[in-house]
C-alpha positions in Angstrom: 119.8 106.7 82.6 117.7 108.3 85.3 116.9 105.8 88.2 115.2 105.6 91.5 116.0 103.4 94.3 113.6 101.5 96.9 114.6 100.1 99.9 112.2 98.6 102.5 112.4 97.2 106.2 109.7 95.7 108.4 110.2 97.4 111.6 111.9 100.6 112.6 114.8 98.4 114.5 115.9 97.6 111.3 117.9 99.6 109.2 117.7 100.5 105.4 121.2 102.1 105.3 122.8 98.9 103.9 120.4 98.5 100.9 120.8 102.0 99.8 124.7 101.9 100.2 124.9 99.1 97.8 122.4 100.5 95.8 124.2 103.9 95.5 127.4 101.8 94.9 125.9 100.0 92.2 124.1 102.9 90.4 127.3 104.9 90.1 129.3 101.8 88.6 126.5 101.7 86.0 126.6 105.5 85.5 123.3 105.8 86.6 121.8 109.0 87.8 119.7 108.6 91.0 116.7 110.9 91.0 115.0 109.9 93.9 115.3 107.3 96.8 111.9 105.8 98.4 112.2 104.0 101.8 109.3 102.6 103.6 109.6 100.8 107.0 106.6 98.8 106.7 105.7 95.2 106.1 105.9 93.9 102.5 102.7 92.1 102.7 100.5 95.2 101.8 101.1 97.6 98.8 99.7 100.3 101.4 103.2 101.8 102.0 103.8 105.3 101.6 106.9 105.7 99.9 106.0 102.3 97.5 102.9 104.3 96.4 104.7 107.6 96.0 107.3 105.6 93.5 104.4 104.1 91.3 102.8 107.8 91.3 106.4 109.2 90.1 106.9 106.2 87.6 103.4 107.1 85.9 104.7 110.7 85.4 107.9 109.0 84.1 110.2 110.9 86.5 112.6 108.0 86.2 113.5 105.4 83.6 114.3 102.2 86.2 113.5 101.2 89.4 116.3 99.5 91.4 116.0 97.5 94.7 117.9 95.5 96.8 116.0 92.1 96.5 112.3 91.5 95.3 111.5 90.4 99.2 112.3 94.0 99.8 110.1 95.4 97.0 107.1 93.1 97.8 106.4 90.2 99.7 102.5 90.0 98.4 102.9 86.9 96.7 104.1 86.2 93.6 100.7 87.1 91.5 100.7 90.7 93.1 104.3 91.4 92.8 104.1 90.3 89.1 101.2 93.0 88.7 103.6 95.7 90.4 106.3 95.0 88.0 104.0 94.9 84.9 102.5 98.1 86.1 106.1 99.7 86.2 106.5 98.4 82.7 103.2 99.5 81.2 104.4 103.1 82.4 107.7 102.5 80.5 109.7 102.1 83.5 112.2 99.1 83.8 113.0 97.3 87.1 116.2 95.9 88.2 117.2 93.6 91.6 120.5 94.2 92.7 120.7 90.5 94.6 118.8 88.9 91.7 120.6 89.6 88.6 118.2 87.6 86.4 115.2 90.0 87.5 116.3 92.7 85.2 113.6 94.1 82.8 116.4 95.5 80.5 118.4 92.2 80.5 118.4 89.6 78.1 116.2 87.2 80.4 113.7 89.6 80.5 110.7 87.9 79.1 111.9 84.5 80.1 111.8 85.8 83.6 108.4 87.5 83.5 106.9 84.5 81.8 108.3 82.4 84.8 106.9 84.8 87.1 103.6 84.7 85.4 103.4 81.0 85.4 104.4 80.8 89.0 101.6 83.4 90.0 99.1 81.4 87.9 99.7 78.3 90.0 99.8 80.2 93.3 96.2 81.2 92.3 95.2 77.8 91.1 96.4 76.5 94.6 94.8 79.4 96.6 91.3 78.4 94.9 91.9 74.7 95.5 92.6 75.4 98.9 89.4 77.2 99.2 87.2 74.5 97.6 88.7 72.1 100.1 87.9 74.2 102.9 84.5 74.6 102.0 84.0 70.9 101.2 85.5 70.1 104.6 83.0 72.5 106.3 80.2 70.9 104.6 81.3 67.3 105.6 81.3 68.7 109.2 77.8 70.1 108.9 79.0 73.8 108.3 76.6 75.6 105.6 78.1 78.8 104.3 76.8 81.9 103.1 75.0 84.4 104.6 72.4 83.0 107.4 68.8 83.0 106.0 66.4 85.6 106.9 63.5 84.4 108.7 60.5 86.7 108.2 57.0 87.2 107.5 57.0 88.8 104.0 53.0 89.4 104.2 54.0 91.5 107.2 56.5 93.5 105.3 54.2 93.9 102.3 51.3 95.6 105.0 53.9 97.8 106.6 55.0 99.0 102.9 51.4 99.4 101.8 50.8 101.3 104.6 53.1 103.8 103.6 56.0 103.1 105.9 59.5 103.5 104.3 62.0 100.7 103.8 64.4 102.1 106.9 61.1 102.4 109.1 60.4 98.4 108.3 63.6 97.4 108.8 63.8 99.2 112.1 60.6 97.6 113.0 61.4 94.1 112.1 65.1 94.3 113.1 66.5 94.1 109.2 68.7 96.2 107.2 66.7 98.4 104.5 68.5 96.5 101.7 67.3 93.2 103.2 63.6 94.5 103.2 64.1 95.9 99.6 65.3 92.3 98.8 62.7 90.4 100.3 60.2 92.7 99.0 61.2 91.9 95.3 61.8 88.3 95.7 58.2 87.5 97.1 55.7 90.1 95.2 52.7 90.6 97.2 49.5 88.6 95.9 
C-alpha cells in the first residue's frame, strides 16, 4: 500500500522528528511504502496550512492510498465537525486514513463505520451547542438593551431620489451623502419615488 505521513507541531520550538520516526517504523512493520511525508509547523486550528493543503491536493490525484498521522490532534484541531469533513474528503478521494496513537481511528479497520458515525454525531452536537450558545448570547444582549444587526441608516430618501433624478451616479450620491454605493442603491429600491 502506498501511504503518506502527516506530522504537525504548533511552533518551531517543537520537533516533528519523534512523530515521523514512529510513523516510519509503524509503516515499515505493516509493509507499507511511504511515497510522501507532509510536515507543518502551524496551528491545527485552521486548515490553512501549506503541507495540509498539499496533502489534500495529492490525495485528490490518488498519489497514495492511505494517510497515516500520529494522532487526530496532530491532523486537525479545528473541531469535530471540520475534522470529520477532512476525513470524509479523504474518503471521497478513495484515500484511507489511520491514526497511529488512536487505533480505533482507522478507515480500513473493522470499526470504521462505527467510528465515523460517532464522530458525525459528536460533530452534529457540536454544531447544535454552538447555535445554542449564539442564541443565548443574542438573548442576553437584547435583555441588556443592545440591538443586533447593522445600524439603521438615517437618511432623507427624497434627497437621494432628487440627486439620482439630476443624473448623479450611485457612487457620487453615496460620496455626497456619506453612504456606500450599495446602501444608496438599496434605499432607492426600498423606497421608490412617488
